[in-house]
C-alpha positions in Angstrom: -77.8 -127.3 247.1 -76.3 -123.1 246.7 -74.3 -123.4 250.1 -72.5 -120.3 250.0 -72.3 -119.4 246.4 -70.7 -122.8 245.6 -73.1 -124.9 243.4 -72.3 -128.1 242.5 -71.1 -127.9 239.4 -69.7 -129.8 236.3 -69.7 -128.9 233.1 -70.6 -131.3 230.2 -67.5 -132.4 227.8 -67.4 -133.9 225.1 -65.1 -135.6 222.3 -67.1 -133.9 219.6 -65.5 -133.8 215.9 -65.6 -130.6 214.3 -68.7 -130.6 211.6 -66.6 -130.8 208.1 -65.4 -134.1 210.0 -68.5 -135.3 210.6 -71.2 -137.2 208.2 -70.7 -139.3 204.7 -71.4 -138.5 201.1 -74.7 -138.1 200.5 -76.0 -137.5 203.0 -78.5 -134.0 204.0 -80.2 -132.3 206.5 -82.9 -130.8 204.2 -84.0 -132.5 200.9 -84.7 -128.9 198.2 -86.4 -129.9 195.1 -84.7 -128.8 191.7 -85.6 -125.5 190.4 -88.6 -125.8 187.4 -87.4 -124.9 183.9 -89.6 -122.6 183.8 -89.0 -120.6 187.4 -85.1 -121.0 185.8 -86.3 -118.9 183.1 -88.4 -115.9 184.7 -85.3 -116.1 187.5 -82.6 -115.3 184.6 -79.5 -116.7 186.9 -78.1 -118.4 183.8 -75.0 -116.1 182.9 -75.2 -114.0 186.1 -71.6 -115.0 187.3 -69.2 -114.1 185.2 -67.1 -117.1 183.6 -64.1 -116.3 185.7 -65.6 -115.6 188.9 -67.6 -119.3 188.7 -66.5 -122.2 190.6 -64.7 -124.9 188.4 -66.1 -127.4 191.2 -68.7 -127.6 194.3 -67.5 -126.3 197.2 -66.4 -128.8 199.8 -69.5 -128.7 202.2 -70.3 -130.8 205.6 -72.6 -133.8 204.6 -74.5 -134.8 207.3 -78.1 -135.8 208.4 -80.4 -133.3 210.2 -80.5 -135.7 213.9 -76.7 -135.5 214.0 -76.9 -132.0 213.2 -78.7 -131.0 216.1 -77.1 -133.1 218.0 -73.8 -132.0 217.1 -74.9 -127.9 217.8 -76.5 -129.2 221.3 -73.5 -130.8 222.5 -71.5 -127.7 221.7 -74.0 -125.4 223.5 -73.5 -127.6 226.8 -69.7 -126.8 226.6 -70.4 -123.4 226.2 -71.0 -120.5 229.4 -73.3 -118.3 228.2 -75.7 -115.4 229.4 -79.0 -117.4 229.3 -77.7 -120.3 231.2 -75.3 -118.6 234.1 -74.4 -115.5 235.8 -72.2 -113.0 233.8 -71.4 -110.3 236.1 -68.2 -110.8 235.9 -68.0 -109.4 232.4 -67.2 -105.8 233.2 -68.0 -103.0 230.3 -69.8 -105.5 228.3 -73.3 -105.2 229.8 -74.0 -108.7 230.0 -78.2 -107.6 230.6 -80.8 -110.3 229.7 -82.4 -110.1 226.2 -85.9 -110.2 226.3 -86.6 -113.1 224.6 -89.8 -111.6 222.8 -87.7 -109.5 220.8 -86.1 -112.4 218.9 -89.2 -113.8 218.1 -89.8 -109.9 215.9 -86.4 -110.4 214.6 -87.3 -114.0 213.3 -90.8 -113.4 211.7 -90.5 -113.7 207.7 -91.7 -110.5 206.9 -88.3 -109.4 208.7 -85.6 -112.1 208.4 -86.5 -112.8 204.9 -86.1 -109.1 203.3 -83.3 -108.2 201.0 -80.9 -105.5 201.4 -81.0 -104.7 197.6 -85.5 -104.8 197.8 -87.3 -101.0 196.6 -88.2 -99.0 199.8 -91.3 -98.6 199.0 -91.5 -102.4 199.9 -90.1 -102.5 203.4 -91.8 -99.4 204.7 -92.8 -101.3 208.0 -89.1 -101.9 208.6 -87.8 -98.3 207.5 -89.8 -97.1 209.6 -88.8 -99.0 212.4 -84.9 -97.9 211.8 -86.2 -94.2 211.4 -88.0 -94.5 215.1 -85.4 -95.7 216.6 -83.2 -92.8 215.4 -85.6 -90.2 216.5 -85.4 -92.4 220.1 -81.7 -92.2 220.1 -81.9 -88.3 219.5 -84.2 -87.9 222.8 -82.0 -89.9 224.6 -78.5 -87.9 223.5 -79.4 -84.9 222.7 -78.1 -85.5 219.4 -79.9 -83.6 216.1 -79.0 -86.5 213.7 -78.2 -90.1 214.2 -76.5 -93.1 211.6 -77.4 -96.6 212.2 -74.6 -97.8 209.8 -71.2 -99.2 211.9 -71.7 -102.6 212.8 -70.4 -102.3 216.2 -68.5 -99.5 218.5 -65.2 -99.5 217.3 -66.6 -99.0 213.6 -68.8 -95.5 215.3 -65.6 -94.3 216.9 -64.0 -95.0 213.7 -66.7 -93.1 211.9 -66.9 -90.5 214.3 -63.3 -89.8 213.7 -63.8 -89.5 209.8 -66.7 -87.1 210.6 -64.2 -85.1 212.3 -61.6 -85.5 209.4 -64.2 -84.5 206.4 -65.3 -81.4 208.8 -61.7 -79.7 209.2 -61.4 -80.5 205.8 -64.0 -78.5 204.9 -62.7 -75.2 206.5 -59.1 -75.9 205.2 -58.2 -77.4 208.8 -57.1 -81.6 207.8 -53.5 -81.5 207.8 -53.2 -78.7 210.1 -55.0 -80.7 212.9 -53.5 -84.0 213.7 -54.0 -84.8 216.5 -56.2 -86.8 218.6 -56.5 -87.1 222.3 -57.8 -89.6 224.1 -57.9 -91.6 227.8 -55.7 -94.4 228.9 -59.1 -96.0 230.7 -61.4 -95.4 227.8 -62.4 -97.9 225.5 -59.1 -99.0 223.0 -60.8 -98.6 220.3 -60.5 -94.6 220.7 -57.1 -95.0 220.3 -56.9 -97.3 217.6 -59.0 -95.7 215.0 -57.2 -92.2 215.1 -54.4 -94.3 214.4 -55.4 -96.1 211.8 -56.4 -93.0 210.4 -53.0 -91.5 210.7 -53.5 -88.7 214.0 -51.0 -88.5 216.1 -52.8 -89.9 219.4 -52.1 -88.2 222.5 -53.4 -90.4 225.8 -54.2 -88.6 229.6 -54.0 -90.7 232.7 -56.3 -90.8 235.6 -55.3 -88.2 238.4 -55.7 -88.6 242.2 -59.6 -88.5 242.0 -59.5 -91.6 239.5 -60.4 -88.9 236.2 -58.2 -88.2 233.5 -56.0 -85.2 234.6 -57.7 -81.9 233.2 -54.4 -80.3 233.8 -52.5 -82.3 231.4 -55.6 -82.1 229.0 -55.1 -78.2 229.6 -51.0 -78.8 228.2 -51.9 -81.4 225.1 -54.3 -78.9 223.4 -53.3 -76.7 220.7 -53.7 -75.5 217.4 -53.0 -79.5 215.9 -55.9 -80.5 218.4 -58.6 -82.5 215.8 -60.2 -83.3 218.6 -61.1 -85.6 222.0 -62.8 -88.9 222.5 -63.2 -89.5 226.0 -65.4 -92.0 228.2 -67.8 -91.4 230.8 -67.5 -92.5 233.6 -64.6 -94.8 232.3 -64.2 -98.5 232.8 -63.4 -97.9 236.6 -66.9 -96.6 236.6 -65.9 -93.2 238.4 -68.1 -90.5 237.0 -66.3 -87.0 235.3 -68.1 -84.0 237.4 -65.6 -82.0 235.2 -66.7 -83.0 231.9 -68.3 -79.5 230.5 -64.6 -78.5 231.3 -62.7 -81.1 229.3 -65.7 -79.8 226.4 -65.0 -76.5 226.8 -61.6 -76.5 226.9 -61.1 -78.4 223.4 -63.7 -76.3 221.5 -62.0 -73.4 222.8 -59.2 -74.1 220.4 -61.3 -75.5 217.7 -61.4 -79.3 218.3 -64.7 -81.6 218.3 -65.0 -83.5 221.1 -66.8 -87.4 220.8 -68.5 -88.5 224.1 -68.3 -92.7 223.8 -71.0 -94.1 225.4 -71.0 -97.6 224.3 -72.0 -98.9 227.5 -74.7 -96.3 228.7 -76.4 -97.9 231.2 -75.5 -96.0 234.0 -76.6 -92.9 232.5 -79.9 -93.2 230.2 -82.2 -90.1 231.7 -80.0 -88.7 234.2 -77.1 -86.9 231.8 -77.3 -86.4 227.9 -73.8 -86.2 225.6 -75.4 -83.0 224.0 -76.3 -81.3 227.2 -72.7 -81.8 228.1 -71.2 -79.7 225.1 -70.5 -82.8 222.8 -70.7 -82.6 218.9 -70.6 -86.7 218.5 -71.3 -89.9 220.6 -71.8 -93.2 219.8 -73.9 -96.5 221.3 -73.6 -100.0 221.6 -77.4 -101.0 221.1 -76.0 -104.5 221.9 -74.6 -103.6 225.2 -77.9 -100.9 226.9 -80.4 -101.5 224.8 -79.9 -105.3 225.1 -79.6 -107.0 221.9 -77.4 -110.2 222.0 -73.8 -110.0 222.0 -72.6 -112.0 218.6 -68.6 -112.0 219.7 -67.6 -109.7 217.5 -70.8 -109.0 215.5 -73.0 -109.2 214.9 -73.6 -105.7 216.5 -74.7 -101.8 216.1 -73.2 -98.9 216.9 -75.2 -95.6 217.0 -73.4 -92.7 215.9 -75.2 -89.1 216.8 -74.1 -86.0 216.1 -75.0 -81.9 216.0 -77.0 -80.5 213.0 -73.7 -78.7 212.1 -72.1 -82.3 211.2 -75.1 -84.2 209.8 -74.1 -83.5 206.1 -70.7 -85.4 206.8 -72.4 -88.6 208.8 -72.1 -91.9 206.7 -74.4 -93.2 203.6 -77.2 -93.6 203.8 -79.5 -92.2 205.7 -82.5 -93.3 206.8 -85.2 -89.9 206.0 -89.1 -89.6 206.0 -90.3 -87.0 203.9 -93.7 -87.2 205.3 -95.3 -89.8 203.7 -92.4 -92.0 203.0 -89.2 -93.0 204.4 -86.5 -93.5 202.5 -82.9 -94.1 202.5 -81.0 -90.7 201.4 -78.0 -91.3 199.2 -77.8 -87.5 198.6 -74.8 -86.3 200.8 -72.6 -84.7 198.7 -69.9 -84.4 202.1 -71.1 -87.8 203.5 -67.4 -89.8 204.8 -69.2 -92.0 202.3 -70.3 -96.0 202.7 -68.5 -97.6 205.7 -70.5 -100.8 205.4 -72.6 -102.9 202.8 -76.1 -102.1 203.0 -77.2 -100.1 206.3 -75.5 -101.5 209.6 -77.1 -104.3 210.6 -81.2 -103.8 211.4 -82.2 -106.9 213.7 -80.0 -105.3 216.6 -82.0 -102.3 215.5 -85.3 -103.9 216.3 -84.2 -105.7 219.2 -83.3 -102.3 220.3 -86.2 -100.2 219.4 -88.6 -103.2 220.9 -86.3 -102.7 224.2 -86.8 -98.4 224.3 -91.0 -98.8 223.1 -91.5 -101.7 226.5 -89.7 -99.1 228.7 -90.2 -96.0 227.4 -88.6 -93.0 229.4 -89.5 -93.4 232.7 -88.1 -97.3 232.2 -84.5 -96.2 231.1 -84.5 -94.2 233.3 -85.3 -97.1 235.9 -82.6 -99.1 234.2 -79.8 -96.9 235.4 -80.9 -96.4 238.6 -81.4 -100.2 239.4 -77.7 -100.6 237.3 -75.7 -98.2 239.9 -77.8 -99.7 242.7 -76.8 -103.7 241.9 -73.2 -102.4 241.3 -72.9 -100.4 244.5 -74.6 -103.5 246.5 -72.2 -105.6 244.8 -69.6 -103.5 245.4 -70.1 -103.4 249.3 -70.1 -107.0 249.4 -66.7 -107.6 247.6 -65.4 -105.2 250.5 -65.1 -107.7 252.8 -63.3 -110.1 250.6 -59.5 -111.0 251.7 -57.2 -110.1 249.1 -59.6 -107.4 246.7 -59.2 -103.6 246.9 -60.8 -100.9 244.9 -57.4 -98.5 243.5 -58.1 -94.9 242.2 -60.1 -92.4 244.0 -60.4 -94.6 247.4 -64.0 -94.0 249.2 -65.5 -92.7 245.9 -68.6 -93.4 244.2 -68.8 -95.9 241.1 -71.6 -95.7 238.9 -72.5 -99.1 236.9 -69.4 -100.8 236.8 -65.7 -100.6 238.8 -62.8 -101.4 238.5 -60.9 -103.6 241.2 -57.6 -105.6 242.1 -56.5 -108.5 243.0 -53.4 -107.4 243.7 -52.7 -107.5 247.7 -54.2 -111.4 247.0 -51.6 -111.5 244.7 -49.2 -110.7 247.0 -49.6 -113.1 249.6 -50.4 -116.2 248.1 -49.3 -116.0 244.3 -52.3 -116.3 242.7 -53.3 -113.6 239.9 -56.4 -112.2 238.7 -56.1 -114.6 235.7 -55.5 -117.4 238.3 -59.0 -116.0 239.7 -60.7 -116.0 236.0 -60.2 -120.0 235.1 -61.2 -120.5 238.5 -64.4 -119.3 238.9 -65.4 -121.3 235.8 -65.7 -123.9 238.1 -68.6 -122.3 240.2 -71.0 -122.4 236.9 -69.9 -118.2 235.9 -68.7 -117.1 232.6 -64.9 -115.9 232.7 -64.3 -112.3 233.3 -61.6 -112.2 231.0 -59.7 -110.3 233.4 -60.1 -106.4 232.4 -59.2 -104.2 229.5 -55.4 -103.2 228.7 -52.9 -101.9 229.3 -53.3 -102.7 232.8 -52.3 -99.7 235.1 -54.5 -101.1 237.5 -52.4 -104.6 239.3 -54.6 -107.7 239.2 -57.4 -105.7 237.4 -60.9 -107.2 237.7 -63.8 -105.1 236.5 -67.6 -106.7 237.3 -71.0 -105.1 236.3 -73.8 -106.2 238.1 -76.6 -104.8 235.4 -80.0 -104.3 236.2 -81.2 -108.0 235.2 -79.7 -109.3 238.0 -81.1 -110.2 241.2 -80.1 -109.7 245.0 -79.9 -113.2 244.8 -77.8 -113.3 241.7 -75.4 -110.6 242.9 -75.1 -112.3 247.1 -74.4 -116.0 245.1 -71.5 -114.3 242.4 -69.8 -112.3 245.6 -69.9 -115.6 247.7 -68.0 -117.5 244.5 -64.9 -114.6 244.4 -65.0 -114.8 248.5 -64.7 -118.7 248.2 -62.1 -118.4 246.0 -59.9 -115.9 248.1 -60.3 -118.4 251.0 -59.3 -121.5 248.5 -56.0 -118.8 247.4 -55.1 -118.4 250.9 -55.7 -121.9 251.8 -54.2 -124.1 248.9 -53.0 -121.9 246.3 -52.5 -124.7 243.8 -56.3 -125.6 243.8 -56.8 -122.1 241.9 -53.5 -121.9 240.3 -54.4 -124.8 238.5 -58.1 -124.4 237.5 -60.4 -125.2 235.9 -61.2 -128.6 236.7 -64.8 -128.9 236.2 -65.1 -127.1 232.9 -65.6 -128.9 229.9 -62.0 -127.6 228.6 -59.8 -128.3 231.5 -56.4 -127.7 230.1 -55.1 -124.0 229.2 -54.2 -123.2 226.0 -51.2 -123.2 224.2 -50.3 -119.4 224.1 -47.4 -119.4 221.9 -49.9 -120.1 219.1 -51.8 -117.3 219.5 -48.6 -115.3 218.7 -47.0 -117.2 215.6 -49.1 -116.6 212.7 -48.1 -119.7 210.5 -50.0 -121.6 213.1 -53.2 -119.9 213.0 -55.5 -121.8 210.8 -58.8 -119.6 209.9 -60.8 -121.9 207.4 -61.0 -125.6 207.3 -58.4 -125.3 203.6 -56.2 -123.5 206.1 -56.1 -125.9 209.2 -55.7 -128.9 206.6 -52.7 -127.2 204.8 -51.4 -126.2 208.2 -52.2 -129.5 210.5 -53.3 -132.3 208.7 -50.1 -132.3 206.6 -47.9 -132.0 209.2 
């Protein structure tokens, strides 16, 4: 029974070994017949792998029966809190919305899932049409003239956009001169990381008293070395920058280009467009706004858009249509080249295509309106929670998320946002990973109640936070020592995350570093 947001929750906990430690020699989940000699001859696989690349012995793989294998993964799933079994409002900036299950049927059909990336384009016209049409929809949503679906995530889309900026300035003979990129402290960290990786000096703007990046600081920063501006709007604070066109004009006035980081577009669909604000490039995370599941660093898709003047620099291949046939265009002499193998992550694009088609233009706008309504309803509920505040631009409206602070509760009780992050797991909610760094907002917390959560979901989530606050004031040790009802009830050894000598990214590395100690 759910009383005041407190569910009677206890997560399953299994003493489950890792897969490589299970089974025994000779066990199989599936028996596969040997290849018939005539098939082997036709396939021409003999000698396909050069001697220097062939394994000397078969790889050591787990040998386990199908029933045992299924049991193993079902047990692991019971030890995991995910979007399909709990409320993920706390994972702000990630837009953890419902992913329609009918879309999973589309990507799992053998007509799509068994395609090979090297197939002749004539044999995959249906898939290419979906990719092409998705580009057309994104062009309409953004106002941009061209799109690439190659980037396999938001950070790679940022990297690709910076590469386009570099190619553009080099084509004008200003590549070495324009060596500075301007971004903001509350934009996605990739907006600083990607240009830094490419050798640019990064200039970072901080917010003014209104909560938006300081425009006077921007005016002081632009010069003949400015290559471009990378900015998110709204930033992770949820505060919309009403001066955004002025920001763009300032950068354009010195010859720089402007990139709109719209990884999270969930509060702006059908309301504003990147091109209408004067931007030259933008990108969307299709696994956020357009309801393809997050995959913990992949699979993902960072669709990248630009104006017609920059289209020739986009990564190859682009998906084109000549009026008769869809095809992959590699004939772009000025392209920045390939940024990954094959063509992005088509499964994510197919889900996004289905999502856009099912909602239409009016439906997409309604998504954003509901996301804004849900967020502001949640913020109204959280105003009553003791120890929580909403710094930056006090009293100013937020859009689809908000950067909150537990600073008051921390000063009163010693309980931190990280403590609450762990305690909320005991209420059956996903840990909220305590927001983005750097923490210029003390003890930060960034909820995002996107459109797919009901009023009852939001009420339950707010009630749980209120209950944790009351616990902190009554007995802070309950919160500080959490979680108590989770599968993993002890804190990780965080030193191991800093010591590279303890890393074990593969089974072989684990055996060398851990087993033999």
